[in-house]
C-alpha positions in Angstrom: -213.9 -7.9 -184.3 -216.7 -8.9 -186.7 -220.2 -8.8 -185.4 -222.0 -12.0 -184.3 -224.2 -12.1 -187.4 -221.0 -12.5 -189.5 -220.0 -15.6 -187.5 -223.5 -17.0 -187.7 -223.3 -16.8 -191.4 -219.9 -18.4 -191.5 -221.0 -21.3 -189.5 -224.2 -21.7 -191.6 -222.0 -21.7 -194.8 -219.6 -24.3 -193.2 -222.6 -26.6 -192.5 -224.0 -26.1 -195.9 -220.8 -26.8 -197.8 -219.2 -29.4 -195.6 -218.5 -32.7 -197.3 -219.8 -35.9 -195.6 -217.7 -36.7 -192.5 -215.7 -33.5 -192.9 -214.8 -32.0 -189.5 -214.6 -28.2 -189.3 -213.2 -26.6 -186.3 -213.3 -22.9 -185.4 -211.2 -20.8 -183.0 -211.2 -17.2 -182.0 -208.7 -15.0 -180.1 -210.2 -12.1 -178.2 -209.6 -9.8 -175.2 -213.3 -10.7 -174.4 -214.4 -7.1 -173.8 -217.3 -7.5 -176.2 -218.3 -11.0 -175.3 -221.8 -11.0 -173.8 -224.3 -13.8 -173.1 -225.3 -14.0 -176.8 -221.7 -14.4 -177.9 -221.0 -16.9 -175.2 -224.0 -19.0 -176.1 -223.0 -18.9 -179.8 -219.4 -19.8 -179.2 -220.3 -22.7 -176.9 -223.2 -23.9 -179.1 -220.8 -24.1 -182.1 -217.9 -25.5 -180.1 -215.5 -22.6 -180.8 -212.1 -22.8 -179.1 -211.6 -19.4 -177.6 -208.3 -17.9 -176.6 -208.2 -14.9 -174.3 -205.5 -12.2 -174.7 -204.3 -10.6 -171.5 -202.4 -7.4 -172.2 -200.6 -7.0 -168.9 -200.5 -4.1 -166.4 -202.3 -0.8 -167.2 -199.2 1.1 -168.4 -198.4 -1.6 -171.0 -202.0 -2.3 -172.0 -202.9 1.4 -172.6 -199.7 2.0 -174.6 -200.9 -0.5 -177.3 -204.6 -0.9 -176.7 -206.6 2.3 -177.4 -210.1 2.8 -178.8 -210.9 4.6 -182.1 -210.6 8.0 -180.4 -207.1 7.1 -179.0 -208.3 6.8 -175.4 -206.9 3.9 -173.2 -209.0 0.8 -172.8 -207.6 -1.0 -169.7 -210.6 -0.2 -167.5 -213.0 -1.7 -170.0 
């Protein structure tokens, strides 16, 4: 996932270049592992629609969701 600064820049550019009366909507899909208070405040403040991915029980999750080192991520 991109860092919060990237999304702040995107929203700033949207506001800068939006035409009069143009409505811009943003959505994001995440497993929410990295969503902290700063992210939550940003997403709410900019009216992002957020979808959460739930990857199922441990054995299925860890088969497909590993970190950069190849270790399972279910417990995170």
